[in-house]
N, CA, C and O atoms as a Maestro MAE file, in Angstrom:
{
 s_m_m2io_version
 :::
 2.0.0
}

f_m_ct {
 s_m_title
 :::
 protein
 m_atom[296] {
  # First column is atom index #
  i_m_mmod_type
  r_m_x_coord
  r_m_y_coord
  r_m_z_coord
  i_m_residue_number
  s_m_chain_name
  s_m_pdb_residue_name
  s_m_pdb_atom_name
  i_m_atomic_number
  :::
  1 25 0.839 -1.186 0.000 1 A "MET " " N  " 7
  2 3 0.000 0.000 0.000 1 A "MET " " CA " 6
  3 2 0.881 1.245 0.000 1 A "MET " " C  " 6
  4 15 1.720 1.408 0.886 1 A "MET " " O  " 8
  5 25 0.699 2.118 -0.978 2 A "PRO " " N  " 7
  6 3 1.527 3.320 -1.059 2 A "PRO " " CA " 6
  7 2 1.243 4.302 0.082 2 A "PRO " " C  " 6
  8 15 0.123 4.396 0.584 2 A "PRO " " O  " 8
  9 25 2.285 5.022 0.469 3 A "ILE " " N  " 7
  10 3 2.154 6.048 1.503 3 A "ILE " " CA " 6
  11 2 2.517 7.394 0.893 3 A "ILE " " C  " 6
  12 15 3.580 7.547 0.292 3 A "ILE " " O  " 8
  13 25 1.626 8.369 1.052 4 A "LEU " " N  " 7
  14 3 1.831 9.714 0.515 4 A "LEU " " CA " 6
  15 2 2.326 10.637 1.619 4 A "LEU " " C  " 6
  16 15 1.900 10.519 2.768 4 A "LEU " " O  " 8
  17 25 3.213 11.545 1.279 5 A "LEU " " N  " 7
  18 3 3.635 12.595 2.193 5 A "LEU " " CA " 6
  19 2 2.775 13.812 1.879 5 A "LEU " " C  " 6
  20 15 2.849 14.362 0.780 5 A "LEU " " O  " 8
  21 25 1.962 14.232 2.837 6 A "VAL " " N  " 7
  22 3 0.986 15.298 2.601 6 A "VAL " " CA " 6
  23 2 1.234 16.447 3.565 6 A "VAL " " C  " 6
  24 15 1.387 16.236 4.768 6 A "VAL " " O  " 8
  25 25 1.273 17.663 3.031 7 A "LYS " " N  " 7
  26 3 1.346 18.860 3.862 7 A "LYS " " CA " 6
  27 2 -0.049 19.469 3.911 7 A "LYS " " C  " 6
  28 15 -0.583 19.899 2.889 7 A "LYS " " O  " 8
  29 25 -0.629 19.501 5.091 8 A "ALA " " N  " 7
  30 3 -1.982 20.022 5.256 8 A "ALA " " CA " 6
  31 2 -1.943 21.529 5.500 8 A "ALA " " C  " 6
  32 15 -1.097 22.040 6.234 8 A "ALA " " O  " 8
  33 25 -2.875 22.216 4.870 9 A "LYS " " N  " 7
  34 3 -2.996 23.664 5.044 9 A "LYS " " CA " 6
  35 2 -4.451 23.957 5.402 9 A "LYS " " C  " 6
  36 15 -5.267 24.211 4.517 9 A "LYS " " O  " 8
  37 25 -4.785 23.923 6.711 10 A "PRO " " N  " 7
  38 3 -6.173 24.154 7.116 10 A "PRO " " CA " 6
  39 2 -6.594 25.613 6.966 10 A "PRO " " C  " 6
  40 15 -5.763 26.496 6.758 10 A "PRO " " O  " 8
  41 25 -7.892 25.846 7.074 11 A "ASN " " N  " 7
  42 3 -8.492 27.184 6.975 11 A "ASN " " CA " 6
  43 2 -8.227 27.846 5.627 11 A "ASN " " C  " 6
  44 15 -8.076 29.066 5.556 11 A "ASN " " O  " 8
  45 25 -8.170 27.053 4.558 12 A "SER " " N  " 7
  46 3 -7.984 27.609 3.217 12 A "SER " " CA " 6
  47 2 -9.334 28.014 2.627 12 A "SER " " C  " 6
  48 15 -10.388 27.623 3.130 12 A "SER " " O  " 8
  49 25 -9.286 28.790 1.571 13 A "ARG " " N  " 7
  50 3 -10.534 29.213 0.912 13 A "ARG " " CA " 6
  51 2 -11.159 28.087 0.110 13 A "ARG " " C  " 6
  52 15 -12.382 27.983 0.014 13 A "ARG " " O  " 8
  53 25 -10.308 27.240 -0.467 14 A "VAL " " N  " 7
  54 3 -10.798 26.135 -1.293 14 A "VAL " " CA " 6
  55 2 -10.291 24.820 -0.727 14 A "VAL " " C  " 6
  56 15 -9.313 24.780 0.019 14 A "VAL " " O  " 8
  57 25 -10.970 23.754 -1.093 15 A "SER " " N  " 7
  58 3 -10.552 22.421 -0.706 15 A "SER " " CA " 6
  59 2 -9.933 21.765 -1.934 15 A "SER " " C  " 6
  60 15 -10.630 21.511 -2.916 15 A "SER " " O  " 8
  61 25 -8.607 21.483 -1.886 16 A "ALA " " N  " 7
  62 3 -7.926 20.948 -3.066 16 A "ALA " " CA " 6
  63 2 -6.733 20.095 -2.650 16 A "ALA " " C  " 6
  64 15 -6.138 20.298 -1.591 16 A "ALA " " O  " 8
  65 25 -6.398 19.133 -3.514 17 A "LEU " " N  " 7
  66 3 -5.236 18.271 -3.317 17 A "LEU " " CA " 6
  67 2 -4.379 18.376 -4.573 17 A "LEU " " C  " 6
  68 15 -4.828 18.019 -5.662 17 A "LEU " " O  " 8
  69 25 -3.145 18.866 -4.429 18 A "THR " " N  " 7
  70 3 -2.280 19.054 -5.588 18 A "THR " " CA " 6
  71 2 -0.921 18.411 -5.349 18 A "THR " " C  " 6
  72 15 -0.394 18.433 -4.237 18 A "THR " " O  " 8
  73 25 -0.361 17.838 -6.416 19 A "ALA " " N  " 7
  74 3 0.958 17.224 -6.352 19 A "ALA " " CA " 6
  75 2 2.026 18.313 -6.404 19 A "ALA " " C  " 6
  76 15 1.876 19.307 -7.115 19 A "ALA " " O  " 8
  77 25 3.099 18.120 -5.649 20 A "GLN " " N  " 7
  78 3 4.206 19.068 -5.617 20 A "GLN " " CA " 6
  79 2 5.372 18.512 -6.438 20 A "GLN " " C  " 6
  80 15 5.389 17.326 -6.764 20 A "GLN " " O  " 8
  81 25 6.325 19.347 -6.766 21 A "ALA " " N  " 7
  82 3 7.461 18.949 -7.596 21 A "ALA " " CA " 6
  83 2 8.353 17.915 -6.902 21 A "ALA " " C  " 6
  84 15 8.997 17.104 -7.568 21 A "ALA " " O  " 8
  85 25 8.392 17.943 -5.569 22 A "ASP " " N  " 7
  86 3 9.267 17.022 -4.836 22 A "ASP " " CA " 6
  87 2 8.623 15.660 -4.573 22 A "ASP " " C  " 6
  88 15 9.207 14.821 -3.888 22 A "ASP " " O  " 8
  89 25 7.428 15.437 -5.112 23 A "GLY " " N  " 7
  90 3 6.755 14.155 -4.933 23 A "GLY " " CA " 6
  91 2 5.767 14.128 -3.792 23 A "GLY " " C  " 6
  92 15 5.030 13.154 -3.639 23 A "GLY " " O  " 8
  93 25 5.731 15.175 -2.985 24 A "SER " " N  " 7
  94 3 4.758 15.239 -1.901 24 A "SER " " CA " 6
  95 2 3.457 15.853 -2.419 24 A "SER " " C  " 6
  96 15 3.357 16.216 -3.591 24 A "SER " " O  " 8
  97 25 2.470 15.965 -1.545 25 A "TRP " " N  " 7
  98 3 1.163 16.519 -1.910 25 A "TRP " " CA " 6
  99 2 0.828 17.674 -0.983 25 A "TRP " " C  " 6
  100 15 1.206 17.666 0.189 25 A "TRP " " O  " 8
  101 25 0.115 18.674 -1.508 26 A "LEU " " N  " 7
  102 3 -0.372 19.794 -0.709 26 A "LEU " " CA " 6
  103 2 -1.880 19.683 -0.631 26 A "LEU " " C  " 6
  104 15 -2.571 19.681 -1.650 26 A "LEU " " O  " 8
  105 25 -2.386 19.590 0.600 27 A "ALA " " N  " 7
  106 3 -3.828 19.499 0.811 27 A "ALA " " CA " 6
  107 2 -4.311 20.817 1.401 27 A "ALA " " C  " 6
  108 15 -3.984 21.155 2.539 27 A "ALA " " O  " 8
  109 25 -5.087 21.553 0.624 28 A "GLN " " N  " 7
  110 3 -5.703 22.775 1.115 28 A "GLN " " CA " 6
  111 2 -7.077 22.390 1.647 28 A "GLN " " C  " 6
  112 15 -7.907 21.851 0.914 28 A "GLN " " O  " 8
  113 25 -7.311 22.667 2.925 29 A "LEU " " N  " 7
  114 3 -8.532 22.218 3.594 29 A "LEU " " CA " 6
  115 2 -9.309 23.416 4.122 29 A "LEU " " C  " 6
  116 15 -8.732 24.322 4.725 29 A "LEU " " O  " 8
  117 25 -10.611 23.418 3.894 30 A "LYS " " N  " 7
  118 3 -11.457 24.497 4.402 30 A "LYS " " CA " 6
  119 2 -11.642 24.404 5.908 30 A "LYS " " C  " 6
  120 15 -11.808 25.423 6.579 30 A "LYS " " O  " 8
  121 25 -11.616 23.192 6.439 31 A "SER " " N  " 7
  122 3 -11.894 22.957 7.849 31 A "SER " " CA " 6
  123 2 -10.773 23.472 8.749 31 A "SER " " C  " 6
  124 15 -9.609 23.497 8.348 31 A "SER " " O  " 8
  125 25 -11.129 23.881 9.971 32 A "PRO " " N  " 7
  126 3 -10.105 24.267 10.944 32 A "PRO " " CA " 6
  127 2 -9.506 23.011 11.585 32 A "PRO " " C  " 6
  128 15 -10.144 21.959 11.596 32 A "PRO " " O  " 8
  129 25 -8.290 23.115 12.117 33 A "PRO " " N  " 7
  130 3 -7.669 21.947 12.748 33 A "PRO " " CA " 6
  131 2 -8.164 21.737 14.174 33 A "PRO " " C  " 6
  132 15 -7.376 21.731 15.120 33 A "PRO " " O  " 8
  133 25 -9.483 21.565 14.323 34 A "VAL " " N  " 7
  134 3 -10.108 21.405 15.630 34 A "VAL " " CA " 6
  135 2 -10.941 20.131 15.636 34 A "VAL " " C  " 6
  136 15 -11.712 19.886 14.708 34 A "VAL " " O  " 8
  137 25 -10.789 19.324 16.672 35 A "ASP " " N  " 7
  138 3 -11.570 18.095 16.861 35 A "ASP " " CA " 6
  139 2 -11.491 17.142 15.669 35 A "ASP " " C  " 6
  140 15 -12.449 16.421 15.394 35 A "ASP " " O  " 8
  141 25 -10.370 17.130 14.966 36 A "GLY " " N  " 7
  142 3 -10.190 16.201 13.859 36 A "GLY " " CA " 6
  143 2 -10.948 16.550 12.597 36 A "GLY " " C  " 6
  144 15 -11.031 15.727 11.685 36 A "GLY " " O  " 8
  145 25 -11.503 17.745 12.520 37 A "LYS " " N  " 7
  146 3 -12.282 18.135 11.330 37 A "LYS " " CA " 6
  147 2 -11.404 18.209 10.087 37 A "LYS " " C  " 6
  148 15 -11.814 17.766 9.014 37 A "LYS " " O  " 8
  149 25 -10.194 18.768 10.219 38 A "ALA " " N  " 7
  150 3 -9.300 18.883 9.065 38 A "ALA " " CA " 6
  151 2 -8.834 17.499 8.614 38 A "ALA " " C  " 6
  152 15 -8.724 17.252 7.413 38 A "ALA " " O  " 8
  153 25 -8.559 16.600 9.549 39 A "ASN " " N  " 7
  154 3 -8.141 15.249 9.175 39 A "ASN " " CA " 6
  155 2 -9.267 14.506 8.464 39 A "ASN " " C  " 6
  156 15 -9.018 13.780 7.502 39 A "ASN " " O  " 8
  157 25 -10.500 14.680 8.927 40 A "ALA " " N  " 7
  158 3 -11.641 14.041 8.273 40 A "ALA " " CA " 6
  159 2 -11.810 14.560 6.852 40 A "ALA " " C  " 6
  160 15 -12.093 13.787 5.937 40 A "ALA " " O  " 8
  161 25 -11.638 15.874 6.662 41 A "GLU " " N  " 7
  162 3 -11.737 16.450 5.316 41 A "GLU " " CA " 6
  163 2 -10.587 15.959 4.443 41 A "GLU " " C  " 6
  164 15 -10.777 15.699 3.255 41 A "GLU " " O  " 8
  165 25 -9.399 15.830 5.023 42 A "LEU " " N  " 7
  166 3 -8.242 15.326 4.281 42 A "LEU " " CA " 6
  167 2 -8.493 13.898 3.794 42 A "LEU " " C  " 6
  168 15 -8.206 13.581 2.639 42 A "LEU " " O  " 8
  169 25 -9.021 13.043 4.657 43 A "ILE " " N  " 7
  170 3 -9.307 11.660 4.279 43 A "ILE " " CA " 6
  171 2 -10.333 11.615 3.148 43 A "ILE " " C  " 6
  172 15 -10.172 10.847 2.200 43 A "ILE " " O  " 8
  173 25 -11.380 12.427 3.238 44 A "ALA " " N  " 7
  174 3 -12.401 12.476 2.187 44 A "ALA " " CA " 6
  175 2 -11.810 12.990 0.874 44 A "ALA " " C  " 6
  176 15 -12.147 12.482 -0.196 44 A "ALA " " O  " 8
  177 25 -10.943 13.981 0.945 45 A "LEU " " N  " 7
  178 3 -10.324 14.567 -0.249 45 A "LEU " " CA " 6
  179 2 -9.400 13.562 -0.936 45 A "LEU " " C  " 6
  180 15 -9.428 13.429 -2.160 45 A "LEU " " O  " 8
  181 25 -8.584 12.856 -0.154 46 A "VAL " " N  " 7
  182 3 -7.671 11.850 -0.715 46 A "VAL " " CA " 6
  183 2 -8.474 10.701 -1.329 46 A "VAL " " C  " 6
  184 15 -8.150 10.232 -2.419 46 A "VAL " " O  " 8
  185 25 -9.514 10.250 -0.638 47 A "ALA " " N  " 7
  186 3 -10.344 9.154 -1.146 47 A "ALA " " CA " 6
  187 2 -11.010 9.537 -2.463 47 A "ALA " " C  " 6
  188 15 -11.066 8.729 -3.390 47 A "ALA " " O  " 8
  189 25 -11.509 10.756 -2.549 48 A "GLN " " N  " 7
  190 3 -12.157 11.215 -3.780 48 A "GLN " " CA " 6
  191 2 -11.143 11.325 -4.917 48 A "GLN " " C  " 6
  192 15 -11.437 10.937 -6.047 48 A "GLN " " O  " 8
  193 25 -9.950 11.851 -4.625 49 A "HIS " " N  " 7
  194 3 -8.930 12.052 -5.655 49 A "HIS " " CA " 6
  195 2 -8.426 10.731 -6.229 49 A "HIS " " C  " 6
  196 15 -8.218 10.613 -7.436 49 A "HIS " " O  " 8
  197 25 -8.228 9.734 -5.360 50 A "PHE " " N  " 7
  198 3 -7.676 8.463 -5.806 50 A "PHE " " CA " 6
  199 2 -8.746 7.410 -6.085 50 A "PHE " " C  " 6
  200 15 -8.411 6.280 -6.438 50 A "PHE " " O  " 8
  201 25 -10.024 7.756 -5.933 51 A "GLY " " N  " 7
  202 3 -11.121 6.860 -6.273 51 A "GLY " " CA " 6
  203 2 -11.219 5.633 -5.389 51 A "GLY " " C  " 6
  204 15 -11.413 4.523 -5.885 51 A "GLY " " O  " 8
  205 25 -11.088 5.818 -4.088 52 A "CYS " " N  " 7
  206 3 -11.217 4.703 -3.156 52 A "CYS " " CA " 6
  207 2 -12.164 5.108 -2.024 52 A "CYS " " C  " 6
  208 15 -12.590 6.259 -1.936 52 A "CYS " " O  " 8
  209 25 -12.480 4.156 -1.177 53 A "ALA " " N  " 7
  210 3 -13.380 4.420 -0.050 53 A "ALA " " CA " 6
  211 2 -12.637 5.168 1.047 53 A "ALA " " C  " 6
  212 15 -11.432 4.992 1.226 53 A "ALA " " O  " 8
  213 25 -13.372 6.008 1.783 54 A "ARG " " N  " 7
  214 3 -12.756 6.755 2.883 54 A "ARG " " CA " 6
  215 2 -12.199 5.822 3.951 54 A "ARG " " C  " 6
  216 15 -11.210 6.146 4.608 54 A "ARG " " O  " 8
  217 25 -12.830 4.668 4.126 55 A "SER " " N  " 7
  218 3 -12.380 3.722 5.156 55 A "SER " " CA " 6
  219 2 -11.034 3.100 4.807 55 A "SER " " C  " 6
  220 15 -10.366 2.553 5.684 55 A "SER " " O  " 8
  221 25 -10.625 3.173 3.544 56 A "GLN " " N  " 7
  222 3 -9.349 2.607 3.116 56 A "GLN " " CA " 6
  223 2 -8.188 3.592 3.271 56 A "GLN " " C  " 6
  224 15 -7.027 3.193 3.179 56 A "GLN " " O  " 8
  225 25 -8.483 4.864 3.503 57 A "VAL " " N  " 7
  226 3 -7.457 5.893 3.657 57 A "VAL " " CA " 6
  227 2 -7.149 6.041 5.145 57 A "VAL " " C  " 6
  228 15 -8.053 6.237 5.958 57 A "VAL " " O  " 8
  229 25 -5.848 5.943 5.499 58 A "VAL " " N  " 7
  230 3 -5.437 5.988 6.896 58 A "VAL " " CA " 6
  231 2 -4.332 7.013 7.075 58 A "VAL " " C  " 6
  232 15 -3.359 7.024 6.321 58 A "VAL " " O  " 8
  233 25 -4.483 7.883 8.084 59 A "VAL " " N  " 7
  234 3 -3.409 8.800 8.454 59 A "VAL " " CA " 6
  235 2 -2.481 8.027 9.380 59 A "VAL " " C  " 6
  236 15 -2.799 7.804 10.548 59 A "VAL " " O  " 8
  237 25 -1.314 7.614 8.844 60 A "LYS " " N  " 7
  238 3 -0.389 6.779 9.610 60 A "LYS " " CA " 6
  239 2 0.351 7.587 10.671 60 A "LYS " " C  " 6
  240 15 0.412 7.174 11.829 60 A "LYS " " O  " 8
  241 25 0.908 8.723 10.294 61 A "THR " " N  " 7
  242 3 1.627 9.574 11.247 61 A "THR " " CA " 6
  243 2 1.256 11.025 10.996 61 A "THR " " C  " 6
  244 15 0.854 11.396 9.893 61 A "THR " " O  " 8
  245 25 1.395 11.842 12.034 62 A "GLY " " N  " 7
  246 3 1.180 13.280 11.883 62 A "GLY " " CA " 6
  247 2 -0.248 13.728 12.022 62 A "GLY " " C  " 6
  248 15 -0.626 14.751 11.450 62 A "GLY " " O  " 8
  249 25 -1.073 12.987 12.775 63 A "ALA " " N  " 7
  250 3 -2.476 13.372 12.928 63 A "ALA " " CA " 6
  251 2 -2.611 14.764 13.547 63 A "ALA " " C  " 6
  252 15 -3.563 15.486 13.252 63 A "ALA " " O  " 8
  253 25 -1.656 15.141 14.408 64 A "GLY " " N  " 7
  254 3 -1.717 16.453 15.040 64 A "GLY " " CA " 6
  255 2 -0.742 17.451 14.447 64 A "GLY " " C  " 6
  256 15 -0.525 18.520 15.016 64 A "GLY " " O  " 8
  257 25 -0.149 17.113 13.306 65 A "ALA " " N  " 7
  258 3 0.854 17.993 12.688 65 A "ALA " " CA " 6
  259 2 0.426 18.373 11.271 65 A "ALA " " C  " 6
  260 15 -0.518 17.801 10.725 65 A "ALA " " O  " 8
  261 25 1.119 19.331 10.692 66 A "ARG " " N  " 7
  262 3 0.803 19.727 9.315 66 A "ARG " " CA " 6
  263 2 1.357 18.740 8.301 66 A "ARG " " C  " 6
  264 15 0.769 18.553 7.236 66 A "ARG " " O  " 8
  265 25 2.488 18.101 8.620 67 A "LEU " " N  " 7
  266 3 3.098 17.125 7.730 67 A "LEU " " CA " 6
  267 2 2.618 15.733 8.123 67 A "LEU " " C  " 6
  268 15 2.842 15.287 9.248 67 A "LEU " " O  " 8
  269 25 1.963 15.054 7.199 68 A "LYS " " N  " 7
  270 3 1.337 13.768 7.491 68 A "LYS " " CA " 6
  271 2 1.778 12.709 6.508 68 A "LYS " " C  " 6
  272 15 2.143 13.020 5.375 68 A "LYS " " O  " 8
  273 25 1.746 11.462 6.935 69 A "ARG " " N  " 7
  274 3 1.929 10.320 6.052 69 A "ARG " " CA " 6
  275 2 0.582 9.622 5.950 69 A "ARG " " C  " 6
  276 15 0.036 9.158 6.951 69 A "ARG " " O  " 8
  277 25 0.053 9.550 4.738 70 A "VAL " " N  " 7
  278 3 -1.280 9.009 4.507 70 A "VAL " " CA " 6
  279 2 -1.157 7.749 3.657 70 A "VAL " " C  " 6
  280 15 -0.528 7.766 2.598 70 A "VAL " " O  " 8
  281 25 -1.756 6.664 4.121 71 A "GLN " " N  " 7
  282 3 -1.710 5.387 3.399 71 A "GLN " " CA " 6
  283 2 -2.979 5.234 2.577 71 A "GLN " " C  " 6
  284 15 -4.088 5.445 3.067 71 A "GLN " " O  " 8
  285 25 -2.789 4.859 1.295 72 A "ILE " " N  " 7
  286 3 -3.917 4.618 0.403 72 A "ILE " " CA " 6
  287 2 -3.826 3.194 -0.149 72 A "ILE " " C  " 6
  288 15 -2.743 2.610 -0.158 72 A "ILE " " O  " 8
  289 25 -4.941 2.626 -0.607 73 A "PRO " " N  " 7
  290 3 -4.889 1.262 -1.175 73 A "PRO " " CA " 6
  291 2 -4.238 1.257 -2.552 73 A "PRO " " C  " 6
  292 15 -4.150 2.293 -3.209 73 A "PRO " " O  " 8
  293 25 -3.782 0.080 -2.985 74 A "ASP " " N  " 7
  294 3 -3.135 -0.072 -4.290 74 A "ASP " " CA " 6
  295 2 -4.102 0.157 -5.431 74 A "ASP " " C  " 6
  296 15 -3.716 0.066 -6.596 74 A "ASP " " O  " 8
  :::
 }
 m_bond[295] {
  # First column is bond index #
  i_m_from
  i_m_to
  i_m_order
  :::
  1 1 2 1
  2 2 3 1
  3 3 4 2
  4 3 5 1
  5 5 6 1
  6 6 7 1
  7 7 8 2
  8 7 9 1
  9 9 10 1
  10 10 11 1
  11 11 12 2
  12 11 13 1
  13 13 14 1
  14 14 15 1
  15 15 16 2
  16 15 17 1
  17 17 18 1
  18 18 19 1
  19 19 20 2
  20 19 21 1
  21 21 22 1
  22 22 23 1
  23 23 24 2
  24 23 25 1
  25 25 26 1
  26 26 27 1
  27 27 28 2
  28 27 29 1
  29 29 30 1
  30 30 31 1
  31 31 32 2
  32 31 33 1
  33 33 34 1
  34 34 35 1
  35 35 36 2
  36 35 37 1
  37 37 38 1
  38 38 39 1
  39 39 40 2
  40 39 41 1
  41 41 42 1
  42 42 43 1
  43 43 44 2
  44 43 45 1
  45 45 46 1
  46 46 47 1
  47 47 48 2
  48 47 49 1
  49 49 50 1
  50 50 51 1
  51 51 52 2
  52 51 53 1
  53 53 54 1
  54 54 55 1
  55 55 56 2
  56 55 57 1
  57 57 58 1
  58 58 59 1
  59 59 60 2
  60 59 61 1
  61 61 62 1
  62 62 63 1
  63 63 64 2
  64 63 65 1
  65 65 66 1
  66 66 67 1
  67 67 68 2
  68 67 69 1
  69 69 70 1
  70 70 71 1
  71 71 72 2
  72 71 73 1
  73 73 74 1
  74 74 75 1
  75 75 76 2
  76 75 77 1
  77 77 78 1
  78 78 79 1
  79 79 80 2
  80 79 81 1
  81 81 82 1
  82 82 83 1
  83 83 84 2
  84 83 85 1
  85 85 86 1
  86 86 87 1
  87 87 88 2
  88 87 89 1
  89 89 90 1
  90 90 91 1
  91 91 92 2
  92 91 93 1
  93 93 94 1
  94 94 95 1
  95 95 96 2
  96 95 97 1
  97 97 98 1
  98 98 99 1
  99 99 100 2
  100 99 101 1
  101 101 102 1
  102 102 103 1
  103 103 104 2
  104 103 105 1
  105 105 106 1
  106 106 107 1
  107 107 108 2
  108 107 109 1
  109 109 110 1
  110 110 111 1
  111 111 112 2
  112 111 113 1
  113 113 114 1
  114 114 115 1
  115 115 116 2
  116 115 117 1
  117 117 118 1
  118 118 119 1
  119 119 120 2
  120 119 121 1
  121 121 122 1
  122 122 123 1
  123 123 124 2
  124 123 125 1
  125 125 126 1
  126 126 127 1
  127 127 128 2
  128 127 129 1
  129 129 130 1
  130 130 131 1
  131 131 132 2
  132 131 133 1
  133 133 134 1
  134 134 135 1
  135 135 136 2
  136 135 137 1
  137 137 138 1
  138 138 139 1
  139 139 140 2
  140 139 141 1
  141 141 142 1
  142 142 143 1
  143 143 144 2
  144 143 145 1
  145 145 146 1
  146 146 147 1
  147 147 148 2
  148 147 149 1
  149 149 150 1
  150 150 151 1
  151 151 152 2
  152 151 153 1
  153 153 154 1
  154 154 155 1
  155 155 156 2
  156 155 157 1
  157 157 158 1
  158 158 159 1
  159 159 160 2
  160 159 161 1
  161 161 162 1
  162 162 163 1
  163 163 164 2
  164 163 165 1
  165 165 166 1
  166 166 167 1
  167 167 168 2
  168 167 169 1
  169 169 170 1
  170 170 171 1
  171 171 172 2
  172 171 173 1
  173 173 174 1
  174 174 175 1
  175 175 176 2
  176 175 177 1
  177 177 178 1
  178 178 179 1
  179 179 180 2
  180 179 181 1
  181 181 182 1
  182 182 183 1
  183 183 184 2
  184 183 185 1
  185 185 186 1
  186 186 187 1
  187 187 188 2
  188 187 189 1
  189 189 190 1
  190 190 191 1
  191 191 192 2
  192 191 193 1
  193 193 194 1
  194 194 195 1
  195 195 196 2
  196 195 197 1
  197 197 198 1
  198 198 199 1
  199 199 200 2
  200 199 201 1
  201 201 202 1
  202 202 203 1
  203 203 204 2
  204 203 205 1
  205 205 206 1
  206 206 207 1
  207 207 208 2
  208 207 209 1
  209 209 210 1
  210 210 211 1
  211 211 212 2
  212 211 213 1
  213 213 214 1
  214 214 215 1
  215 215 216 2
  216 215 217 1
  217 217 218 1
  218 218 219 1
  219 219 220 2
  220 219 221 1
  221 221 222 1
  222 222 223 1
  223 223 224 2
  224 223 225 1
  225 225 226 1
  226 226 227 1
  227 227 228 2
  228 227 229 1
  229 229 230 1
  230 230 231 1
  231 231 232 2
  232 231 233 1
  233 233 234 1
  234 234 235 1
  235 235 236 2
  236 235 237 1
  237 237 238 1
  238 238 239 1
  239 239 240 2
  240 239 241 1
  241 241 242 1
  242 242 243 1
  243 243 244 2
  244 243 245 1
  245 245 246 1
  246 246 247 1
  247 247 248 2
  248 247 249 1
  249 249 250 1
  250 250 251 1
  251 251 252 2
  252 251 253 1
  253 253 254 1
  254 254 255 1
  255 255 256 2
  256 255 257 1
  257 257 258 1
  258 258 259 1
  259 259 260 2
  260 259 261 1
  261 261 262 1
  262 262 263 1
  263 263 264 2
  264 263 265 1
  265 265 266 1
  266 266 267 1
  267 267 268 2
  268 267 269 1
  269 269 270 1
  270 270 271 1
  271 271 272 2
  272 271 273 1
  273 273 274 1
  274 274 275 1
  275 275 276 2
  276 275 277 1
  277 277 278 1
  278 278 279 1
  279 279 280 2
  280 279 281 1
  281 281 282 1
  282 282 283 1
  283 283 284 2
  284 283 285 1
  285 285 286 1
  286 286 287 1
  287 287 288 2
  288 287 289 1
  289 289 290 1
  290 290 291 1
  291 291 292 2
  292 291 293 1
  293 293 294 1
  294 294 295 1
  295 295 296 2
  :::
 }
}
């Protein structure tokens, strides 16, 4: 299962997931980083982008940080 390096940017105007030149991803999230709202939006955004179920997307490390490792199915 591939693991993505994602930099989360909460409180953005738009909700978007974009690939960066260094191979990581930038997740712009509308939600604030309170009570796991930004992480929930991140999981939904990654699942929608890669065409998989939200239950298959797991935040492996960095749940409380801006830099996260997110696991997606093959």
